[in-house]
N, C-alpha and C positions, 0 to 999 in steps of 0.2 A: 504494500500500500504506500501511497505517496500523499502528501498534503496538497491542498489547492494552492498553497503558497509556492510550492515547487513548480507547479504548472504556470502560475503567473510569473515567477522569476525567469522561467525558460524564455518567455517572450517579453521580458522587461516591462511588466505591468505591475503597478503598485497594488498589492492586495490589502484590503482593509482588515483590521484586527478582528472584527466581528465575523469574518468569513474564514480566517486562517485556520480554524479548528477542523474544517471539513477535510475528509479523506476521500481519495479517489483510487481506482485501480491503476497499477503502474502503466498499463497500455495507453493512458492519456498522454504520456510523454511523446507518443507517435502521432498525436492529433495535429491537424492543420489549423493554424491560427490566421485570422483575418480581422480587420478593423474597418468598419463602414458606418457612416451616419451616427457616430458617437457610441457605437456598440462593439465590444470585443466579442469574438466568436471563436470557439474551438470546435472543430468537427472531427469525429472519430468514426472510422469505418474499417472493420476487419472481418474475418470469417465468422466471428462470434457475435458481433453487435454493431449497431449504427446508432450514434448518439451525438448530441450537441450541447455545449455549454455556452450561455451568453451572459455578459456582464456589462451594464451601462454606467457603472460607477455607484449606483444605488440599489440595483436589483440583480441578483444572480438567479439564473434559470437553468435547470437541467432537463433536457428533453431526450426521450427515447424515440427512435424512428422505426416503424414497422410497416412494411409494404409501401414505403414512400410517404406514409402519413406520420406527422410529428405530434407527439403527445408530451405535454408538460408533466413531469414527474415530481419536480420539487422547485419551489420558489423561496428564496431567502432574501431578507432585507435586514438592516440593523435592528428592526423592531419585531420581526416575526419570521417564522418558518412554516411553510405550507407544503405538505406532501399530498400527492394525489394518488 
């Protein structure tokens, strides 16, 4: 397991303290990073999963992708955590 801090560090993104406790599977180090319209995005696609993480500075979202459809599985802000 790796921390979200490691993922953010990999792409030189400042990780807020309230998010730094989050753990991810190690395969996120192979994710593809992009930045567009004020939103950081990491896409991961391998033989076992397809997923996306987005962060706009205030809200972190974790999405699962199944059959081309994206489903929000977790939303985190400084004030709350929502899991779907």
